DSSP file (Angstrom, degrees, kcal/mol; ACC not computed):
  #  RESIDUE AA STRUCTURE BP1 BP2  ACC     N-H-->O    O-->H-N    N-H-->O    O-->H-N    TCO  KAPPA ALPHA  PHI   PSI    X-CA   Y-CA   Z-CA
    1    1 A M     >        0   0    0      0, 0.0     4,-2.2     0, 0.0     5,-0.2   0.000 360.0 360.0 360.0 -41.2  155.3   82.2   41.6
    2    2 A R  H  >  +     0   0    0      1,-0.2     4,-2.1     2,-0.2     5,-0.1   0.907 360.0  49.8 -63.6 -40.9  153.8   79.1   43.0
    3    3 A R  H  > S+     0   0    0      1,-0.2     4,-2.3     2,-0.2    -1,-0.2   0.885 108.6  54.1 -63.6 -39.2  155.7   79.6   46.3
    4    4 A Y  H  > S+     0   0    0      2,-0.2     4,-2.1     1,-0.2    -2,-0.2   0.915 109.1  47.2 -61.8 -45.6  154.4   83.2   46.3
    5    5 A C  H  X S+     0   0    0     -4,-2.2     4,-2.7     2,-0.2    -2,-0.2   0.876 111.0  52.4 -64.3 -39.0  150.7   82.1   46.0
    6    6 A T  H  X S+     0   0    0     -4,-2.1     4,-2.5     2,-0.2    -2,-0.2   0.912 109.5  48.8 -63.7 -42.8  151.3   79.5   48.8
    7    7 A V  H  X S+     0   0    0     -4,-2.3     4,-2.3     2,-0.2    -2,-0.2   0.908 112.8  47.4 -63.8 -42.8  152.7   82.1   51.1
    8    8 A I  H  X S+     0   0    0     -4,-2.1     4,-2.3     2,-0.2    -2,-0.2   0.925 112.6  48.8 -65.4 -44.4  149.8   84.5   50.4
    9    9 A A  H  X S+     0   0    0     -4,-2.7     4,-2.2     1,-0.2    -2,-0.2   0.910 112.4  48.8 -61.7 -42.3  147.2   81.7   51.0
   10   10 A L  H  X S+     0   0    0     -4,-2.5     4,-2.4     1,-0.2    -1,-0.2   0.897 110.3  51.4 -64.0 -41.0  148.9   80.7   54.2
   11   11 A A  H  X S+     0   0    0     -4,-2.3     4,-2.4     2,-0.2    -2,-0.2   0.889 109.9  49.7 -63.2 -40.0  148.9   84.3   55.4
   12   12 A I  H  X S+     0   0    0     -4,-2.3     4,-2.1     2,-0.2    -2,-0.2   0.923 111.0  48.8 -65.2 -44.4  145.2   84.6   54.6
   13   13 A I  H  X S+     0   0    0     -4,-2.2     4,-2.0     1,-0.2    -2,-0.2   0.914 112.9  47.5 -62.5 -43.8  144.4   81.4   56.6
   14   14 A V  H  X S+     0   0    0     -4,-2.4     4,-2.4     1,-0.2    -1,-0.2   0.916 111.5  50.4 -64.2 -43.4  146.5   82.6   59.6
   15   15 A S  H  X S+     0   0    0     -4,-2.4     4,-2.4     1,-0.2    -1,-0.2   0.863 109.4  51.3 -66.5 -34.1  144.9   86.1   59.6
   16   16 A I  H  X S+     0   0    0     -4,-2.1     4,-2.3     2,-0.2    -1,-0.2   0.917 110.4  49.5 -65.7 -42.8  141.3   84.5   59.5
   17   17 A G  H  X S+     0   0    0     -4,-2.0     4,-1.5     2,-0.2    -2,-0.2   0.901 112.7  46.7 -62.5 -42.0  142.2   82.3   62.4
   18   18 A V  H  X S+     0   0    0     -4,-2.4     4,-1.1     2,-0.2    -2,-0.2   0.915 111.6  51.5 -65.9 -43.2  143.6   85.3   64.4
   19   19 A A  H  X S+     0   0    0     -4,-2.4     4,-0.8     1,-0.2     3,-0.4   0.888 107.3  53.0 -62.2 -39.7  140.5   87.4   63.5
   20   20 A E  H >< S+     0   0    0     -4,-2.3     3,-0.6     1,-0.2    -1,-0.2   0.876 107.1  52.2 -64.3 -36.4  138.1   84.6   64.7
   21   21 A N  H 3< S+     0   0    0     -4,-1.5    -1,-0.2     1,-0.2    -2,-0.2   0.748 109.3  50.5 -70.6 -22.7  139.9   84.5   68.1
   22   22 A Q  H 3< S+     0   0    0     -4,-1.1    -1,-0.2    -3,-0.4    -2,-0.2   0.575  86.7 103.4 -91.3  -9.9  139.5   88.2   68.5
   23   23 A M  S << S-     0   0    0     -4,-0.8     2,-0.1    -3,-0.6    -3,-0.0  -0.485  84.8-104.2 -70.6 140.2  135.8   88.2   67.7
   24   24 A P        -     0   0    0      0, 0.0     2,-0.3     0, 0.0    -1,-0.1  -0.425  36.2-122.4 -65.1 139.0  133.6   88.6   70.8
   25   25 A K        -     0   0    0     -2,-0.1     2,-0.4    -4,-0.1    -4,-0.0  -0.611  20.8-120.0 -82.2 140.4  132.0   85.3   71.8
   26   26 A K        -     0   0    0     -2,-0.3     2,-0.6     2,-0.0    -1,-0.1  -0.655  23.8-154.5 -78.9 133.4  128.3   85.2   72.0
   27   27 A V        -     0   0    0     -2,-0.4     2,-0.5     2,-0.0    -1,-0.0  -0.949   3.7-154.4-111.2 121.9  127.1   84.3   75.5
   28   28 A F        -     0   0    0     -2,-0.6     2,-0.5     2,-0.0    -2,-0.0  -0.846   6.3-158.5 -99.5 127.1  123.7   82.6   75.7
   29   29 A V        -     0   0    0     -2,-0.5     2,-0.4    17,-0.0    -2,-0.0  -0.896  18.6-125.6-106.9 128.4  121.8   83.1   78.9
   30   30 A K        -     0   0    0     -2,-0.5     3,-0.1     1,-0.1    -2,-0.0  -0.592  25.8-129.0 -73.9 125.1  119.1   80.6   79.8
   31   31 A Q        -     0   0    0     -2,-0.4    13,-0.1     1,-0.1     3,-0.1  -0.514  30.2-105.2 -71.7 138.2  115.8   82.5   80.5
   32   32 A P        -     0   0    0      0, 0.0     2,-0.7     0, 0.0    -1,-0.1  -0.265  40.9 -96.6 -62.4 154.6  114.2   81.4   83.8
   33   33 A K        -     0   0    0     -3,-0.1    25,-0.1    25,-0.0    21,-0.1  -0.623  40.1-149.1 -76.9 115.7  111.2   79.2   83.5
   34   34 A C        -     0   0    0     -2,-0.7    25,-0.1    23,-0.4     5,-0.0  -0.584  28.3 -96.6 -81.3 145.2  108.1   81.4   83.7
   35   35 A P        -     0   0    0      0, 0.0    22,-1.7     0, 0.0    23,-0.1  -0.329  30.3-124.8 -59.1 144.2  105.0   79.9   85.3
   36   36 A S  S    S+     0   0    0     20,-0.2     2,-0.3    21,-0.1    22,-0.1   0.750  92.7  25.5 -67.7 -22.7  102.6   78.6   82.6
   37   37 A S  S    S+     0   0    0     19,-0.1    20,-0.1    20,-0.1     2,-0.1  -0.968 109.5  15.7-137.3 157.3   99.8   80.7   83.9
   38   38 A G  S    S-     0   0    0     -2,-0.3    18,-3.3    18,-0.1    19,-0.3  -0.352  85.4 -72.2  81.0-163.7   99.6   84.0   85.8
   39   39 A S  E     +A   55   0A   0     16,-0.2     2,-0.3    17,-0.1    16,-0.2  -0.907  44.2 162.7-134.1 160.2  102.4   86.4   86.3
   40   40 A D  E     -A   54   0A   0     14,-1.5    14,-3.3    -2,-0.3     2,-0.5  -0.969  32.2-124.3-164.1 163.4  105.6   86.7   88.3
   41   41 A R  E     -A   53   0A   0     -2,-0.3    12,-0.2    12,-0.2    34,-0.0  -0.992  31.3-174.9-119.2 125.5  108.9   88.6   88.4
   42   42 A L  E     -A   52   0A   0     10,-2.2    10,-3.4    -2,-0.5     2,-0.1  -0.910  25.3-109.4-122.7 147.6  112.1   86.6   88.2
   43   43 A P  E     -A   51   0A   0      0, 0.0     8,-0.2     0, 0.0     5,-0.1  -0.388  32.1-110.4 -72.7 150.6  115.7   87.6   88.5
   44   44 A H        -     0   0    0      6,-1.7    43,-0.9     3,-0.5     6,-0.1  -0.623  28.3-129.7 -71.5 138.8  118.1   87.6   85.6
   45   45 A P  S    S+     0   0    0      0, 0.0    -1,-0.1     0, 0.0     3,-0.1   0.723  97.9  19.4 -68.2 -20.2  120.5   84.7   86.2
   46   46 A N  S    S+     0   0    0      1,-0.2     2,-0.5    40,-0.1    40,-0.1   0.536 114.1  63.3-126.8 -10.6  123.7   86.9   85.5
   47   47 A K    >   -     0   0    0      1,-0.1     3,-1.4     3,-0.1    -3,-0.5  -0.959  53.0-161.2-129.0 118.2  122.8   90.6   85.9
   48   48 A C  T 3  S+     0   0    0     -2,-0.5    22,-3.4     1,-0.3    -1,-0.1   0.738  93.1  58.6 -65.7 -22.7  121.6   92.2   89.1
   49   49 A T  T 3  S+     0   0    0     20,-0.2    15,-3.4    14,-0.1     2,-0.3   0.463 101.1  66.2 -88.3  -0.5  120.1   95.2   87.2
   50   50 A Q  E <   + B   0  63A   0     -3,-1.4    -6,-1.7    13,-0.2     2,-0.3  -0.869  53.4 167.6-123.7 156.1  117.8   93.0   85.1
   51   51 A Y  E     -AB  43  62A   0     11,-2.2    11,-3.3    -2,-0.3     2,-0.4  -0.960  29.4-114.2-154.5 167.1  114.8   90.9   85.7
   52   52 A Y  E     -AB  42  61A   0    -10,-3.4   -10,-2.2    -2,-0.3     2,-0.7  -0.893  10.5-151.0-109.6 137.8  112.0   89.2   83.8
   53   53 A I  E     -AB  41  60A   0      7,-2.6     7,-1.8    -2,-0.4     2,-0.4  -0.949  24.0-157.5-102.0 116.0  108.3   90.0   84.0
   54   54 A C  E     +AB  40  59A   0    -14,-3.3   -14,-1.5    -2,-0.7     2,-0.4  -0.759  16.8 176.4 -97.8 138.5  106.5   86.7   83.3
   55   55 A Q  E >  S-AB  39  58A   0      3,-2.6     3,-1.6    -2,-0.4   -16,-0.2  -0.924  70.9 -24.2-142.5 115.2  103.0   86.5   82.0
   56   56 A D  T 3  S-     0   0    0    -18,-3.3   -20,-0.2    -2,-0.4   -19,-0.1   0.884 128.7 -42.6  50.1  48.6  101.3   83.2   81.1
   57   57 A G  T 3  S+     0   0    0    -22,-1.7     2,-0.4   -19,-0.3   -23,-0.4   0.344 117.5 103.6  88.0  -6.1  104.6   81.4   80.4
   58   58 A K  E <   -B   55   0A   0     -3,-1.6    -3,-2.6   -23,-0.1     2,-0.4  -0.928  54.6-153.1-115.0 134.8  106.4   84.1   78.5
   59   59 A G  E     -B   54   0A   0     -2,-0.4     2,-0.4    -5,-0.2    -5,-0.2  -0.854   6.0-165.6-109.3 140.0  109.1   86.3   80.0
   60   60 A E  E     -B   53   0A   0     -7,-1.8    -7,-2.6    -2,-0.4     2,-0.2  -0.989  24.0-126.0-122.2 128.1  110.1   89.8   79.0
   61   61 A I  E     -B   52   0A   0     -2,-0.4     2,-0.3    -9,-0.2    -9,-0.2  -0.489  28.7-174.3 -77.5 140.6  113.4   91.2   80.2
   62   62 A H  E     -B   51   0A   0    -11,-3.3   -11,-2.2    -2,-0.2     2,-0.4  -0.942  17.9-134.3-132.6 153.9  113.4   94.6   82.0
   63   63 A E  E     -B   50   0A   0     -2,-0.3   -13,-0.2   -13,-0.2     3,-0.1  -0.904  21.4-125.6-109.4 133.8  116.1   96.8   83.3
   64   64 A C        -     0   0    0    -15,-3.4     3,-0.1    -2,-0.4     4,-0.1  -0.395  43.6 -86.5 -68.8 154.8  116.0   98.4   86.8
   65   65 A P    >   -     0   0    0      0, 0.0     3,-2.0     0, 0.0    -1,-0.1  -0.254  67.7 -70.2 -57.3 154.6  116.3  102.2   87.0
   66   66 A E  T 3  S+     0   0    0      1,-0.3     3,-0.1    -3,-0.1    -3,-0.0  -0.175 122.2  18.7 -52.7 132.0  120.0  103.4   87.1
   67   67 A G  T 3  S+     0   0    0      1,-0.3     2,-0.3    -3,-0.1    -1,-0.3   0.411 104.4 104.1  89.1  -1.2  121.7  102.6   90.4
   68   68 A L    <   -     0   0    0     -3,-2.0     2,-0.3    11,-0.2    -1,-0.3  -0.810  52.2-154.1-115.4 156.2  119.2   99.9   91.5
   69   69 A H  E     -C   78   0B   0      9,-2.9     9,-3.3    -2,-0.3     2,-0.4  -0.873  31.9 -99.0-121.2 155.8  119.3   96.1   91.6
   70   70 A F  E     -C   77   0B   0    -22,-3.4     2,-0.7    -2,-0.3    15,-0.3  -0.641  32.3-151.4 -75.8 127.2  116.5   93.5   91.4
   71   71 A N  E  >> -C   76   0B   0      5,-2.9     4,-1.3    -2,-0.4     5,-1.3  -0.896   4.6-162.9-102.4 111.3  115.6   92.3   94.9
   72   72 A V  T  45S+     0   0    0     -2,-0.7    -1,-0.1    11,-0.3   -31,-0.1   0.771  84.3  61.8 -68.3 -26.6  114.3   88.8   94.6
   73   73 A A  T  45S+     0   0    0      1,-0.2    -1,-0.2     3,-0.1    16,-0.0   0.887 120.6  22.7 -68.8 -38.3  112.7   88.8   98.1
   74   74 A I  T  45S-     0   0    0     -3,-0.4    -1,-0.2     2,-0.2    -2,-0.2   0.414 102.5-128.7-108.4   0.1  110.3   91.7   97.3
   75   75 A K  T  <5S+     0   0    0     -4,-1.3     2,-0.3     1,-0.2    -3,-0.2   0.883  73.3  90.6  55.4  46.4  110.3   91.2   93.5
   76   76 A Q  E   <S-C   71   0B   0     -5,-1.3    -5,-2.9    -7,-0.1    -2,-0.2  -0.966  86.3 -77.5-156.4 168.4  111.2   94.8   92.7
   77   77 A C  E     +C   70   0B   0     81,-0.3    81,-0.3    -2,-0.3     2,-0.3  -0.498  57.4 162.3 -73.4 141.9  114.1   97.0   92.1
   78   78 A D  E     -C   69   0B   0     -9,-3.3    -9,-2.9    -2,-0.2     5,-0.0  -0.859  45.0 -62.6-149.6 175.2  115.8   98.1   95.2
   79   79 A W    >   -     0   0    0     -2,-0.3     3,-2.2   -11,-0.2     4,-0.3  -0.397  48.9-117.5 -66.1 147.3  119.1   99.6   96.5
   80   80 A P  G >  S+     0   0    0      0, 0.0     3,-2.0     0, 0.0     4,-0.4   0.795 111.2  70.7 -56.9 -28.2  122.2   97.4   95.8
   81   81 A S  G 3  S+     0   0    0      1,-0.3    -2,-0.0     2,-0.1     0, 0.0   0.683  80.1  75.6 -64.7 -15.7  122.7   97.1   99.6
   82   82 A A  G <  S-     0   0    0     -3,-2.2    -1,-0.3   -13,-0.1    -3,-0.0   0.724 113.9-108.6 -67.7 -19.4  119.6   94.9   99.7
   83   83 A G    <   -     0   0    0     -3,-2.0     2,-0.6    -4,-0.3   -11,-0.3   0.754  22.8-136.2  95.3 103.7  121.7   92.2   98.3
   84   84 A C        -     0   0    0     -4,-0.4     2,-0.7   -13,-0.1   -13,-0.1  -0.798  15.5-171.6 -89.2 124.2  121.5   90.8   94.8
   85   85 A L    >   -     0   0    0     -2,-0.6     3,-2.4   -15,-0.3   -13,-0.0  -0.848  26.6-134.5-114.7  91.5  121.7   87.0   94.7
   86   86 A M  T 3  S-     0   0    0     -2,-0.7     3,-0.1     1,-0.3   -38,-0.1  -0.174  79.9  -2.5 -55.3 127.2  122.0   86.3   91.0
   87   87 A G  T 3  S+     0   0    0    -43,-0.9    -1,-0.3     1,-0.2     2,-0.3   0.498 101.9 125.1  76.4   4.3  119.8   83.6   89.9
   88   88 A S    <   -     0   0    0     -3,-2.4    -1,-0.2   -46,-0.0    -3,-0.1  -0.659  37.4-170.2 -99.7 156.1  118.4   82.7   93.3
   89   89 A R        -     0   0    0     -2,-0.3     2,-0.1    -3,-0.1   -16,-0.1  -0.995  31.5-105.3-137.9 143.5  114.8   82.6   94.4
   90   90 A P        -     0   0    0      0, 0.0     3,-0.0     0, 0.0     0, 0.0  -0.460  20.6-151.2 -67.6 141.0  113.3   82.3   97.8
   91   91 A E  S    S+     0   0    0     -2,-0.1     2,-0.3     2,-0.1     0, 0.0   0.726  79.1  32.6 -85.8 -21.7  112.0   78.8   98.5
   92   92 A T  S    S-     0   0    0      3,-0.0     3,-0.0    -3,-0.0     0, 0.0  -0.829 105.9 -76.1-126.6 168.3  109.4   80.0  101.0
   93   93 A Q        -     0   0    0     -2,-0.3    -2,-0.1     1,-0.1   -20,-0.1  -0.485  59.3-119.9 -62.2 124.3  107.3   83.2  101.3
   94   94 A P        -     0   0    0      0, 0.0    -1,-0.1     0, 0.0     2,-0.1  -0.300  23.3-107.8 -68.3 151.6  109.7   85.8  102.7
   95   95 A N        -     0   0    0      1,-0.1    -3,-0.0    -3,-0.0     0, 0.0  -0.407  29.9-120.2 -68.5 156.3  109.1   87.5  106.0
   96   96 A I        -     0   0    0     -2,-0.1     3,-0.5     3,-0.0     2,-0.1  -0.841  37.3-160.9-103.1  98.5  108.0   91.1  105.7
   97   97 A P        +     0   0    0      0, 0.0     3,-0.1     0, 0.0     0, 0.0  -0.368  58.2   5.1 -82.6 157.4  110.7   93.0  107.6
   98   98 A D  S    S+     0   0    0      1,-0.2     2,-0.3    -2,-0.1     0, 0.0   0.828  97.5 118.5  45.8  48.7  110.6   96.5  109.1
   99   99 A S        -     0   0    0     -3,-0.5     2,-0.4    44,-0.1    -1,-0.2  -0.887  54.3-134.5-135.0 167.8  106.9   97.1  108.2
  100  100 A E  E     -D  142   0C   0     42,-0.9    42,-3.0    -2,-0.3     2,-0.2  -0.948  32.3-100.2-124.5 147.8  103.8   97.8  110.2
  101  101 A E  E     -D  141   0C   0     -2,-0.4    40,-0.3    40,-0.2     2,-0.2  -0.457  47.5-133.9 -65.1 134.7  100.4   96.3  109.8
  102  102 A A        -     0   0    0     38,-2.8     2,-0.5    -2,-0.2    -1,-0.1  -0.611   7.4-120.7 -96.3 149.6   98.3   98.7  107.8
  103  103 A D    >>  -     0   0    0     -2,-0.2     3,-2.6     1,-0.1     4,-0.6  -0.779  29.1-131.6 -78.4 125.8   94.8  100.0  108.3
  104  104 A M  G >4 S+     0   0    0     -2,-0.5     3,-0.7     1,-0.3     5,-0.2   0.721 101.7  73.7 -57.1 -20.4   93.0   98.9  105.1
  105  105 A S  G 34 S+     0   0    0      1,-0.2    -1,-0.3     3,-0.1    21,-0.0   0.741  96.2  50.4 -67.1 -19.2   91.6  102.5  104.8
  106  106 A Y  G <4 S+     0   0    0     -3,-2.6    20,-4.0    19,-0.1     2,-0.4   0.654  97.8  79.5 -89.4 -17.0   95.1  103.6  103.7
  107  107 A C  B << S-G  125   0D   0     -3,-0.7     2,-1.1    -4,-0.6    18,-0.2  -0.765  77.8-136.9 -93.5 134.2   95.5  101.0  101.1
  108  108 A I  S    S+     0   0    0     16,-2.8     2,-0.2    -2,-0.4    25,-0.1  -0.778  79.0  10.7 -91.1 101.2   93.8  101.5   97.8
  109  109 A G  S    S-     0   0    0     -2,-1.1     2,-0.4    -5,-0.2    -2,-0.1  -0.717  91.6 -78.7 121.9-176.5   92.4   98.1   97.1
  110  110 A T        -     0   0    0     -2,-0.2    29,-0.1    29,-0.0    25,-0.1  -0.978  30.4-123.6-129.4 137.2   91.9   94.9   99.1
  111  111 A C        -     0   0    0     -2,-0.4     2,-0.1    27,-0.3     4,-0.0  -0.661  34.7-127.8 -77.4 127.6   94.4   92.2  100.0
  112  112 A P        -     0   0    0      0, 0.0    26,-0.8     0, 0.0    27,-0.1  -0.384  18.9-119.5 -75.3 154.0   93.2   88.8   98.8
  113  113 A L  S    S+     0   0    0     24,-0.1     2,-0.2    25,-0.1    -2,-0.0  -0.972  95.8  30.7-136.3 122.4   92.9   85.8  101.1
  114  114 A P  S    S-     0   0    0      0, 0.0    -1,-0.1     0, 0.0     3,-0.1   0.585 104.3-109.7 -75.4 171.3   94.5   83.4  100.4
  115  115 A D        -     0   0    0     -2,-0.2     2,-0.1     1,-0.1    -2,-0.1  -0.368  35.8-104.6 -62.3 142.4   97.5   84.9   98.7
  116  116 A P        -     0   0    0      0, 0.0     3,-0.4     0, 0.0    -1,-0.1  -0.451  23.5-140.1 -63.2 143.9   97.7   84.2   94.9
  117  117 A M  S    S+     0   0    0      1,-0.2     3,-0.1    -2,-0.1    -2,-0.1   0.722  95.1  52.3 -79.1 -20.2  100.3   81.5   94.2
  118  118 A D  S    S+     0   0    0      1,-0.2     2,-0.3   -78,-0.0    -1,-0.2   0.508 114.9  14.0-100.1  -4.1  101.7   83.3   91.1
  119  119 A K        -     0   0    0     -3,-0.4     2,-0.4   -79,-0.1    -1,-0.2  -0.987  65.8-114.8-164.8 156.1  102.4   86.8   92.4
  120  120 A T        -     0   0    0     -2,-0.3     2,-0.5    -5,-0.1    16,-0.1  -0.791  36.5-129.9 -90.8 135.8  102.8   89.1   95.3
  121  121 A I        -     0   0    0     -2,-0.4    14,-2.7    14,-0.4     2,-0.4  -0.774  24.8-177.3 -93.2 126.6  100.2   91.8   95.6
  122  122 A H  E     -E  134   0C   0     -2,-0.5    12,-0.2    12,-0.2    35,-0.0  -0.990   6.9-167.2-119.9 130.2  101.3   95.4   96.1
  123  123 A L  E     -E  133   0C   0     10,-3.3    10,-3.3    -2,-0.4   -14,-0.1  -0.869  26.6-103.7-116.2 149.8   98.7   98.1   96.5
  124  124 A P  E     -E  132   0C   0      0, 0.0   -16,-2.8     0, 0.0     2,-0.5  -0.386  32.0-128.1 -67.6 151.2   99.1  101.9   96.4
  125  125 A Y  B >   -G  107   0D   0      6,-0.9     3,-1.3     3,-0.4     2,-0.2  -0.896  27.0-113.7-103.1 126.7   99.1  103.7   99.8
  126  126 A S  T 3  S+     0   0    0    -20,-4.0     6,-0.0    -2,-0.5     3,-0.0  -0.403  91.1   3.0 -66.3 122.9   96.6  106.6  100.0
  127  127 A G  T 3  S+     0   0    0     -2,-0.2     2,-0.3     4,-0.0    -1,-0.2   0.398 113.8  76.7  91.5  -2.3   98.3  110.0  100.3
  128  128 A D    X   -     0   0    0     -3,-1.3     3,-1.3     3,-0.1    -3,-0.4  -0.898  52.4-164.8-147.7 113.7  102.0  109.1  100.1
  129  129 A C  T 3  S+     0   0    0     -2,-0.3    22,-3.0     1,-0.2    -1,-0.1   0.723  90.4  61.5 -67.8 -21.9  103.9  108.3   96.9
  130  130 A N  T 3  S+     0   0    0     20,-0.2    15,-3.7    14,-0.1     2,-0.3   0.489 100.1  64.7 -85.4  -2.5  106.8  106.8   98.9
  131  131 A K  E <   + F   0 144C   0     -3,-1.3    -6,-0.9    13,-0.2     2,-0.3  -0.818  53.9 172.0-119.9 159.1  104.7  104.1  100.5
  132  132 A F  E     -EF 124 143C   0     11,-2.0    11,-3.1    -2,-0.3     2,-0.5  -0.950  31.7-111.8-152.1 168.8  102.8  101.1   99.3
  133  133 A C  E     -EF 123 142C   0    -10,-3.3   -10,-3.3    -2,-0.3     2,-0.5  -0.929  21.3-158.1-110.6 127.8  101.0   98.1  100.9
  134  134 A K  E     -EF 122 141C   0      7,-2.9     7,-1.9    -2,-0.5     2,-0.3  -0.916  17.0-137.9-104.8 126.3  102.3   94.6  100.6
  135  135 A C  E     + F   0 140C   0    -14,-2.7   -14,-0.4    -2,-0.5     2,-0.3  -0.653  26.1 170.7 -89.0 136.7   99.7   91.9  101.0
  136  136 A S  E >  S- F   0 139C   0      3,-2.3     3,-1.7    -2,-0.3   -25,-0.1  -0.904  73.3 -20.6-145.6 115.5  100.5   88.8  103.0
  137  137 A N  T 3  S-     0   0    0     -2,-0.3   -24,-0.1     1,-0.3   -26,-0.0   0.877 127.4 -50.7  53.5  42.7   97.8   86.3  103.9
  138  138 A G  T 3  S+     0   0    0    -26,-0.8   -27,-0.3     1,-0.2    -1,-0.3   0.433 117.3 112.1  81.1  -1.4   95.1   88.9  103.5
  139  139 A V  E <   - F   0 136C   0     -3,-1.7    -3,-2.3   -27,-0.1     2,-0.3  -0.907  60.4-138.9-109.9 129.3   96.8   91.4  105.7
  140  140 A P  E     - F   0 135C   0      0, 0.0   -38,-2.8     0, 0.0     2,-0.4  -0.669  14.8-163.3 -85.6 140.8   98.3   94.6  104.2
  141  141 A Y  E     -DF 101 134C   0     -7,-1.9    -7,-2.9    -2,-0.3     2,-0.4  -0.982  21.6-122.4-121.7 134.5  101.7   95.8  105.5
  142  142 A I  E     -DF 100 133C   0    -42,-3.0   -42,-0.9    -2,-0.4     2,-0.3  -0.630  34.8-176.4 -77.6 127.3  102.9   99.4  105.0
  143  143 A M  E     - F   0 132C   0    -11,-3.1   -11,-2.0    -2,-0.4     2,-0.4  -0.907  17.8-134.5-122.1 150.8  106.3   99.4  103.1
  144  144 A N  E     - F   0 131C   0     -2,-0.3   -13,-0.2   -13,-0.2     3,-0.1  -0.875  14.9-131.0-105.7 137.7  108.5  102.3  102.2
  145  145 A C        -     0   0    0    -15,-3.7     3,-0.1    -2,-0.4     4,-0.1  -0.492  42.9 -88.6 -72.8 154.7  110.1  102.8   98.8
  146  146 A P    >   -     0   0    0      0, 0.0     3,-1.8     0, 0.0    -1,-0.1  -0.254  67.0 -68.3 -58.0 156.7  113.8  103.6   98.8
  147  147 A A  T 3  S+     0   0    0      1,-0.3     3,-0.1    -3,-0.1    -3,-0.0  -0.129 121.2  14.7 -50.5 140.0  114.6  107.3   99.1
  148  148 A N  T 3  S+     0   0    0      1,-0.2     2,-0.3    -3,-0.1    -1,-0.3   0.520 104.3 107.6  72.0   9.3  113.7  109.4   96.0
  149  149 A L    <   -     0   0    0     -3,-1.8     2,-0.3    11,-0.2    -1,-0.2  -0.863  52.7-152.9-115.6 153.9  111.5  106.6   94.5
  150  150 A H  E     -H  159   0E   0      9,-2.9     9,-3.2    -2,-0.3     2,-0.4  -0.861  30.2 -97.6-119.9 155.3  107.7  106.5   94.2
  151  151 A F  E     -H  158   0E   0    -22,-3.0     2,-0.7    -2,-0.3     7,-0.2  -0.602  32.7-147.7 -74.6 128.6  105.3  103.5   94.1
  152  152 A D  E  >> -H  157   0E   0      5,-3.5     4,-1.8    -2,-0.4     5,-1.1  -0.872   7.4-164.9-100.1 109.2  104.4  102.8   90.5
  153  153 A T  T  45S+     0   0    0     -2,-0.7    -1,-0.1    11,-0.4   -31,-0.1   0.787  84.9  58.1 -68.0 -27.2  100.8  101.4   90.4
  154  154 A K  T  45S+     0   0    0     10,-0.2    -1,-0.2     1,-0.2    10,-0.1   0.939 122.6  21.8 -67.6 -46.5  101.1  100.1   86.8
  155  155 A W  T  45S-     0   0    0      2,-0.2    -2,-0.2    -3,-0.1    -1,-0.2   0.504  98.9-128.4-100.3  -6.3  104.1   97.8   87.6
  156  156 A E  T  <5S+     0   0    0     -4,-1.8     2,-0.3     1,-0.2    -3,-0.2   0.900  72.6 106.9  56.6  44.7  103.6   97.5   91.3
  157  157 A V  E   <S-H  152   0E   0     -5,-1.1    -5,-3.5    -7,-0.1     2,-0.4  -0.923  80.0 -95.8-140.1 164.2  107.2   98.5   92.0
  158  158 A C  E     +H  151   0E   0    -81,-0.3   -81,-0.3    -2,-0.3     2,-0.3  -0.714  56.0 165.2 -80.9 136.7  109.1  101.5   93.3
  159  159 A N  E     -H  150   0E   0     -9,-3.2    -9,-2.9    -2,-0.4   -95,-0.0  -0.862  44.2 -66.3-145.6 171.7  110.3  103.6   90.4
  160  160 A W    >>  -     0   0    0     -2,-0.3     4,-2.6   -11,-0.2     3,-1.1  -0.407  52.3-115.9 -62.9 143.3  111.7  107.0   89.5
  161  161 A P  H 3> S+     0   0    0      0, 0.0     4,-2.0     0, 0.0     5,-0.4   0.858 114.6  54.0 -52.5 -40.7  109.0  109.7   90.2
  162  162 A W  H 34 S+     0   0    0      1,-0.2    -2,-0.0     2,-0.2     0, 0.0   0.825 115.3  40.4 -65.5 -29.6  108.8  110.7   86.5
  163  163 A A  H <4 S+     0   0    0     -3,-1.1    -1,-0.2     1,-0.1    -3,-0.0   0.820 112.9  53.1 -86.6 -33.5  108.1  107.1   85.6
  164  164 A A  H  < S-     0   0    0     -4,-2.6   -11,-0.4   -12,-0.1   -10,-0.2   0.828  84.3-158.7 -72.6 -31.6  105.8  106.2   88.5
  165  165 A N     <  -     0   0    0     -4,-2.0     2,-0.2    -5,-0.3    -3,-0.1   0.884  17.1-175.5  54.7  43.7  103.5  109.2   87.8
  166  166 A C        -     0   0    0     -5,-0.4    -1,-0.2     1,-0.1   -37,-0.1  -0.504  18.6-156.3 -72.0 137.9  102.1  109.3   91.4
  167  167 A Q        +     0   0    0     -2,-0.2     2,-0.2     2,-0.1    -1,-0.1   0.552  57.8 105.2 -94.5  -9.5   99.4  111.8   91.8
  168  168 A W        -     0   0    0      1,-0.1     2,-0.3     2,-0.0   -39,-0.1  -0.478  67.0-130.6 -75.4 143.4   99.7  112.3   95.6
  169  169 A K              0   0    0     -2,-0.2    -2,-0.1     1,-0.1    -1,-0.1  -0.681 360.0 360.0 -87.9 146.5  101.3  115.5   96.9
  170  170 A R              0   0    0     -2,-0.3    -1,-0.1   -42,-0.1    -2,-0.0   0.451 360.0 360.0 -84.4 360.0  104.0  115.2   99.5
């Protein structure tokens, strides 16, 4: 009887050890350091489809719309072909490629001078949901959202039309 109890106890211990090895391991991801004041958008360190919206030192994780990745250069969701560099951040203000200088009459709002240090300013473009104005050194540049996306004035990003709720007719 004693041998029988020992065998059962040993079997229980072995099965617990096997079960622990089969349990999924928790992976803890370090949240990027949000600026102590102001706001910013930072990439998730491990997932191209996620990013943090930082406000006064606290970050809240957000998911890009399906099929899009967070683009650290423009701090918004973009097509995957734009290149996701997980956990990286530009060290200098990025150049604004493939854009044209905008007439301020098409931008709803005014580009500040100098640029705020804690965020990039994006303004809605009058009359076209697929465009927006990106401010750089007080100058607005017309930018295009990726195909089938509209500029979302609330989040200052390109988003699905139903979420962006743009009022301009195409």
